[in-house]
C-alpha positions in Angstrom: -31.8 13.3 19.5 -30.1 9.4 19.9 -28.2 8.8 22.8 -24.7 9.1 21.4 -23.0 5.5 20.3 -18.8 5.2 21.4 -16.9 4.9 18.0 -18.0 3.0 15.2 -17.2 -0.7 14.8 -18.1 -4.2 14.8 -18.9 -4.4 18.4 -20.7 -0.9 18.9 -23.1 -1.5 14.8 -25.8 -3.2 17.4 -26.4 0.1 19.1 -26.6 2.2 16.1 -30.3 4.5 16.0 -32.5 2.4 14.3 -32.5 5.0 11.6 -29.5 4.2 10.7 -29.0 1.1 8.0 -26.4 -1.4 9.0 -25.1 -4.6 7.1 -27.4 -7.6 7.2 -24.7 -9.9 6.2 -22.4 -11.7 8.2 -18.9 -10.0 7.9 -16.8 -12.3 9.0 -17.8 -14.4 6.0 -16.5 -11.6 3.3 -13.5 -12.3 1.3 -11.7 -9.7 -0.5 -11.4 -10.6 -4.1 -10.9 -7.2 -4.8 -7.2 -4.7 -4.2 -8.4 -1.2 -4.3 -5.9 1.4 -4.2 -6.4 5.3 -3.1 -9.5 4.9 -0.8 -10.5 8.2 -0.2 -14.4 9.8 -0.4 -15.0 9.3 -3.5 -14.2 5.1 -3.7 -16.1 4.9 -0.7 -19.5 6.9 -1.8 -19.5 4.5 -5.0 -18.3 1.4 -5.7 -17.8 0.1 -2.1 -21.7 0.9 -1.7 -22.4 -1.3 -5.1 -20.7 -4.3 -3.1 -22.3 -3.4 -0.5 -25.6 -3.6 -2.5 -24.7 -7.0 -3.8 -23.8 -7.8 -0.3 -26.9 -7.1 1.4 -28.5 -9.3 -1.1 -26.0 -12.3 0.5 -24.1 -12.0 -3.1 -20.8 -11.6 -3.8 -19.3 -12.0 -0.1 -16.1 -13.2 -2.1 -16.3 -9.9 -3.6 -15.1 -7.6 -0.5 -12.7 -4.6 -0.6 -9.0 -4.7 0.9 -7.9 -0.5 0.4 -4.3 0.4 0.5 -3.4 4.0 1.2 -0.2 4.6 -1.4 0.7 7.9 -0.3 2.3 8.8 3.4 -0.8 11.2 3.4 -2.8 8.4 3.6 -1.5 7.2 8.1 -5.1 9.4 8.5 -7.7 7.1 6.8 -5.5 3.4 7.9 -5.6 5.0 11.6 -9.4 5.4 11.3 -9.8 1.9 9.3 -8.2 0.4 11.9 -10.0 1.8 15.1 -13.9 1.4 12.8 -12.6 -2.6 11.6 -12.8 -0.7 8.2 -16.8 0.4 8.8 -17.6 4.3 7.9 -21.0 6.0 7.4 -22.2 6.8 3.8 -24.4 9.8 4.6 -26.7 10.5 1.5 -27.8 14.2 1.2 -30.8 15.2 -0.6 -32.0 19.3 -1.4 -34.4 19.0 1.1 -32.0 18.7 4.1 -33.3 15.2 4.7 -30.2 12.4 4.8 -30.0 9.0 4.5 -27.5 7.2 6.9 -26.1 4.0 6.5 -23.0 2.1 7.5 -21.2 0.4 4.8 -19.3 -2.9 5.6 -17.7 -4.0 1.9 -14.3 -2.6 2.7 -13.0 -5.9 4.5 -9.1 -4.8 5.3 -6.6 -1.5 4.9 -3.0 -1.7 4.5 -0.7 1.0 4.3 2.2 0.1 1.6 4.4 3.1 3.1 4.4 0.7 6.4 4.6 -2.5 4.3 5.0 -2.5 0.7 6.1 -6.0 0.7 2.5 -6.9 2.6 0.4 -5.2 -0.4 2.4 -6.5 -3.0 1.9 -10.1 -1.2 -2.1 -9.7 -1.0 -2.3 -8.6 -5.0 -0.3 -12.2 -5.4 -3.3 -14.1 -3.4 -5.2 -15.9 -6.5 -8.5 -14.9 -4.3 -8.1 -11.2 -5.2 -9.1 -10.9 -9.1 -9.2 -7.2 -9.6 -7.1 -4.2 -8.5 -9.1 -0.8 -8.9 -7.7 2.6 -8.3 -9.1 6.1 -7.3 -5.5 7.9 -7.9 -6.4 11.3 -9.2 -6.9 12.2 -12.9 -2.9 13.0 -12.4 -1.9 10.0 -11.1 -1.0 8.2 -14.2 1.8 9.8 -15.0 1.4 10.7 -18.6 2.1 14.1 -20.2 -1.1 16.3 -20.4 -0.9 16.7 -24.2 1.2 14.0 -25.9 -0.5 10.9 -23.4 2.9 9.9 -23.0 4.1 8.1 -19.6 6.9 10.2 -17.8 9.6 8.1 -17.4 11.6 10.7 -15.5 9.8 10.8 -13.1 11.4 10.9 -9.5 9.0 8.2 -8.0 9.1 6.2 -10.9 12.9 6.4 -11.2 13.5 5.0 -7.4 10.9 2.1 -8.3 12.9 1.2 -10.8 16.4 1.4 -9.1 17.6 -2.2 -9.1 16.6 -3.6 -5.7 14.2 -1.1 -4.9 11.3 -1.4 -2.8 8.2 -0.2 -4.9 6.2 2.8 -3.6 4.2 3.6 -6.4 0.8 2.5 -7.5 3.0 1.0 -11.1 5.9 -0.7 -8.4 3.7 -1.9 -6.7 1.2 -3.3 -9.4 3.4 -4.5 -11.5 5.9 -6.5 -8.8 2.6 -8.3 -7.8 1.8 -9.1 -11.7 5.6 -10.3 -11.9 5.3 -12.7 -9.2 1.6 -13.9 -10.2 3.2 -14.7 -13.5 6.3 -16.8 -11.9 3.9 -19.0 -9.7 1.8 -19.5 -12.8 -1.8 -17.3 -10.8 -4.1 -15.8 -14.0 -3.4 -11.6 -13.7 -6.0 -10.0 -12.2 -7.6 -7.1 -13.7 -6.6 -3.1 -13.2 -10.0 -1.2 -13.2 -9.4 2.6 -13.3 -12.2 4.6 -11.4 -10.5 7.7 -11.8 -12.2 10.6 -14.2 -9.7 10.1 -17.2 -11.3 9.5 -20.8 -10.5 6.2 -21.9 -9.4 5.4 -18.2 -9.2 1.6 -18.8 -6.7 2.3 -22.2 -5.0 5.2 -20.0 -3.9 3.0 -17.2 -2.9 0.1 -20.1 -0.8 2.1 -21.3 1.2 4.0 -18.5 1.4 0.4 -16.5 2.5 -1.4 -19.8 4.9 1.5 -20.0 5.8 1.6 -16.2 6.6 -2.5 -17.2 9.0 -2.2 -20.1 11.4 0.2 -18.1 11.9 -2.5 -16.4 11.9 -5.5 -19.0 10.7 -4.9 -22.4 9.0 -8.2 -22.6 7.2 -7.6 -19.4 5.6 -4.9 -20.7 4.3 -6.5 -23.9 2.8 -9.0 -21.2 1.4 -6.5 -19.3 -0.4 -4.8 -22.6 -1.1 -8.3 -24.2 -2.2 -10.1 -20.7 -3.8 -7.8 -18.2 -7.5 -6.8 -18.8 -8.0 -3.0 -18.5 -11.6 -2.1 -18.6 -12.9 1.5 -19.4 -15.5 2.7 -16.8 -16.9 5.8 -16.2 -18.2 7.0 -12.6 -20.8 10.0 -11.1 -21.2 10.4 -7.5 -21.0 14.2 -6.0 -18.8 13.7 -2.9 -17.5 16.8 -1.2 -15.0 16.3 1.0 -15.4 15.1 4.5 -15.3 18.1 7.1 -15.7 18.2 10.6 -18.7 19.9 10.1 -20.4 16.8 8.9 -18.7 14.6 11.5 -20.8 16.7 14.2 -24.2 17.0 11.9 -23.8 12.9 12.2 -23.6 12.5 15.2 -26.3 15.3 16.0 -29.2 13.7 13.6 -28.3 9.6 14.5 -25.7 9.6 17.7 -22.7 8.3 15.2 -19.3 8.6 16.2 -17.7 7.9 12.9 -14.2 9.8 12.4 -14.7 9.9 8.5 -17.8 9.6 7.3 -18.9 10.1 3.1 -21.5 12.4 2.6 -22.8 12.4 -0.7 -26.1 13.1 -3.0 -28.2 10.5 -4.4 -27.5 10.2 -7.9 -25.0 7.9 -8.8 -23.7 5.9 -12.0 -21.4 3.4 -13.2 -21.5 2.6 -16.5 -18.1 -0.6 -17.0 -17.6 -2.0 -19.6 -17.5 -6.0 -19.7 -13.6 -6.9 -19.9 -12.5 -8.7 -16.7 -9.8 -11.2 -17.2 -10.7 -13.5 -14.0 -14.9 -12.9 -13.2 -16.0 -10.0 -11.5 -19.2 -9.7 -9.1 -22.7 -9.4 -10.8 -23.2 -5.3 -10.9 -25.6 -5.4 -13.1 -27.6 -6.6 -10.5 -27.3 -3.6 -8.2 -28.1 -1.0 -11.3 -24.2 -0.5 -12.9 -24.6 -0.3 -16.4 -22.3 -2.9 -18.6 -21.7 -2.5 -22.2 -19.8 -2.6 -24.7 -18.3 0.3 -24.8 -18.3 3.5 -22.4 -16.8 5.7 -24.6 -19.9 7.6 -25.2 -21.3 7.7 -21.5 -17.4 8.9 -20.5 -17.5 11.7 -23.2 -21.3 12.9 -21.9 -19.9 13.0 -18.5 -16.4 13.9 -18.6 -17.7 17.2 -20.7 -21.1 18.1 -19.2 -20.3 16.8 -15.6 -16.6 18.1 -15.0 -16.5 20.4 -17.8 -19.0 22.3 -16.1 -17.7 22.0 -12.5 -14.3 23.8 -14.3 -16.8 26.2 -15.6 -17.9 27.4 -12.4 -14.7 26.9 -10.3 -13.2 29.5 -11.5 -15.3 32.3 -12.7 -17.9 31.3 -9.1 -14.7 32.2 -7.1 -14.2 35.2 -8.4 -17.4 36.7 -8.2 -17.4 35.4 -4.3 -18.8 32.2 -4.2 -18.1 30.0 -1.9 -20.4 26.8 -2.9 -21.2 25.0 -5.8 -24.5 26.1 -5.2 -24.4 29.4 -4.4 -23.6 29.8 -8.3 -26.1 27.4 -9.3 -29.1 29.1 -7.9 -27.4 31.9 -9.3 -29.9 32.8 -12.8 -26.4 34.5 -14.7 -24.7 31.5 -13.5 -26.9 28.9 -14.8 -27.4 30.5 -17.7 -23.9 30.6 -18.6 -23.8 27.0 -17.4 -26.4 25.7 -19.9 -25.3 27.9 -22.6 -21.4 26.0 -22.1 -23.1 22.7 -22.0 -26.1 23.7 -25.2 -23.6 25.5 -26.8 -20.7 23.7 -27.2 -20.0 20.2 -24.7 -23.3 18.7 -26.4 -22.3 18.6 -30.1 -19.1 17.1 -29.4 -20.7 14.2 -27.9 -21.5 11.4 -30.2 -25.1 9.6 -29.7 -25.1 8.3 -26.0 -27.5 4.7 -26.0 -30.5 4.9 -24.0 -30.0 8.6 -22.1 -31.8 11.7 -23.3 -29.0 14.3 -23.3 -31.8 16.8 -22.0 -33.1 15.4 -19.0 -29.4 14.8 -18.0 -28.1 18.5 -18.1 -31.3 19.4 -16.6 -30.8 16.6 -13.6 -27.0 18.1 -13.9 -28.4 21.4 -13.0 -30.3 20.7 -10.3 -27.7 18.5 -8.5 -25.5 21.5 -8.8 -27.8 23.2 -6.7 -28.3 20.8 -3.8 -27.7 22.8 -1.2 -27.2 20.2 1.1 -24.3 18.9 0.0 -22.4 22.4 0.6 -19.9 21.1 -2.3 -17.2 23.5 -2.3 -15.7 25.8 -5.6 -12.4 25.7 -4.0 -12.4 21.1 -4.2 -13.6 22.0 -8.0 -10.5 24.4 -8.5 -8.0 22.4 -7.3 -5.2 20.4 -9.2 -6.8 22.4 -13.0 -3.7 21.5 -14.7 -4.3 17.9 -14.3 -7.9 18.5 -14.9 -8.4 21.4 -18.0 -6.7 19.3 -20.1 -9.5 16.3 -20.2 -12.2 18.2 -19.4 -12.5 21.2 -21.3 -10.2 21.7 -23.7 -11.5 18.3 -26.0 -14.5 20.5 -26.4 -12.6 23.7 -27.3 -10.1 21.5 -29.9 -13.3 20.3 -31.2 -15.4 23.3 -32.1 -12.6 25.4 -32.9 -11.8 22.0 -35.7 -15.9 22.2 -36.8 -16.0 26.2 -36.7 -18.3 25.9 -33.6 -19.1 28.1 -30.8 -15.8 28.5 -28.4 -17.0 31.8 -26.3 -17.9 29.8 -23.1 -15.3 27.2 -23.0 -12.3 30.1 -24.1 -14.4 32.6 -21.3 -13.9 29.7 -18.4 -9.6 29.1 -19.6 -9.8 33.1 -19.2 -11.7 32.8 -15.5 -8.9 30.2 -14.9 -6.4 32.8 -15.5 -7.8 35.4 -13.4 -7.5 32.9 -10.4 -4.3 31.8 -10.8 -3.2 35.3 -9.9 -3.9 34.7 -6.4 -6.5 37.5 -5.7 -10.1 37.6 -6.2 -12.0 40.4 -7.8 -12.5 41.4 -4.1 -8.6 41.8 -3.2 -8.7 38.5 -0.9 -6.2 36.1 -1.6 -7.0 32.7 -3.2 -5.0 29.8 -2.6 -4.0 27.6 -5.9 -4.0 24.1 -5.2 -2.2 22.6 -7.9 1.0 20.2 -8.8 1.9 23.3 -11.3 1.1 25.8 -8.9 4.5 28.1 -9.3 4.6 27.8 -13.2 1.1 28.7 -13.6 1.1 31.6 -11.2 4.3 33.0 -12.7 2.7 33.3 -16.1 -0.6 34.4 -14.7 1.5 37.2 -12.9 3.2 38.3 -16.6 -0.3 38.6 -18.4 -1.1 42.6 -17.7 1.9 43.2 -20.3 1.6 39.5 -21.9 -2.4 38.2 -22.3 -1.6 35.5 -23.3 1.2 34.2 -21.2 -1.1 31.7 -19.3 -2.1 29.9 -22.9 1.4 29.8 -24.1 2.3 26.9 -21.5 2.4 24.0 -24.6 2.8 21.8 -22.5 -0.6 22.2 -21.0 -2.8 24.1 -23.8 -0.1 22.6 -26.8 -0.7 24.7 -29.9 -3.6 26.3 -28.9 -2.0 29.8 -28.6 -1.4 29.2 -32.9 -5.0 29.7 -33.1 -5.8 33.3 -34.2 -9.6 32.8 -33.9 -9.1 31.1 -30.1 -6.1 33.6 -29.2 -8.1 36.7 -30.4 -11.2 35.8 -28.6 -9.2 34.2 -25.5 -7.8 38.2 -25.6 -11.1 40.1 -25.6 -12.5 37.7 -23.1 -9.6 38.0 -20.2 -9.5 41.5 -20.2 -12.9 41.6 -19.5 -12.5 39.4 -16.8 -9.8 41.4 -15.4 -10.8 44.9 -15.8 -14.7 44.5 -15.4 -14.8 41.4 -13.1 -16.4 37.4 -14.1 -20.3 38.4 -14.3 -19.7 41.4 -17.0 -17.6 38.5 -18.8 -20.5 36.0 -18.7 -23.3 38.9 -19.6 -21.0 39.7 -22.4 -20.6 36.3 -23.4 -24.0 35.4 -23.0 -25.2 38.7 -25.4 -23.0 37.7 -28.1 -24.9 36.2 -30.8 
């Protein structure tokens, strides 16, 4: 076993075991060109790694990242970043159990907005910052799940719009920085969403412009017209870091890291080439820079993210804990492939340069990687943000075309049963969702009213009014509730 090393930092880098790759560039020469809001596991396994790849080649040293924690809950990340000089270990876990450990150095600063919002705003106002990127989750854009309209009544938004308010939300922070740049004659930065949302750049434009318009209608028009919001598609399975991951890293390599990141080998980033103030040469490290992201984005959202939803609720009800448990089960594997082949794929436009059959084969293999230990609980969290974006568009498209809907409906029935808060074995299920109380209240009514859960028009729109959907849903929910998830899936797969 490698000799233990004191906590990871710039000072201890030379003492790391030879098996751990580390920055070959001089981090003292790296300057921030990007401010990133929402530095979690995914940003550190994805965008920050591509930038580190460029820096390892001696390039893009003016495109370092200044990370920003927007929420009070980001304090722990701020503490770890400060203690480790913003260094962290990326652990790539292969299906055979082997691991590659690498220290990433592209994040060079970290600010916690609740402690010093003025410092965050001024950092974004600096002309050296040319991109402000975001991973603030699907729900971080404050839009209605059905209409897509910005929620002007949100309490945090109202607080940020009060006269003299100190900005606390991503909307308030970014908008104030844009206002100051405009006043100082500095070109606006590009706002780059890296969240799993269809048309994420377009959604970001609408949200930030709507917030700015509430502050000043002319400002809203300026943001919509002058600020670049490229679309992007991002992909890398990155489970939440646990103490098991920390201990395993220390055991294998001797590295003591307060917040390492564990991820799969696969990574993909498709990026629309629409930037207002320049960008790093990301195409040189494997990023697909394209004119239109939408086909790639729909492929990923409907096949990968939609399949996550297909696994999560039904797999949990059937007694599984991890994603690989589901994918090693022939019944669930057949169901996932049926969802992808029968329902999701027919809704996709052609995807240039992609063999969809091979892509779906790769997905099943990725999901089945036992070394990832990615939990179904992670896939089931924040369902009210995810289902409307990943699954409902597939269902609606097939209802409109007369296509198959049985797999999609089974996922919704699984979610409704999951929201009752107990598994098939009677064990409690922790429902993690911003609408938890509302969802669970509806789920408790469905024994008497089987359409209670899907009658929530803010989430499901007019789906409940579609007779084919309603009939299929009621039958499937009855199967899930009375005979269990496995019996329901067998019936779905048996039907012609």
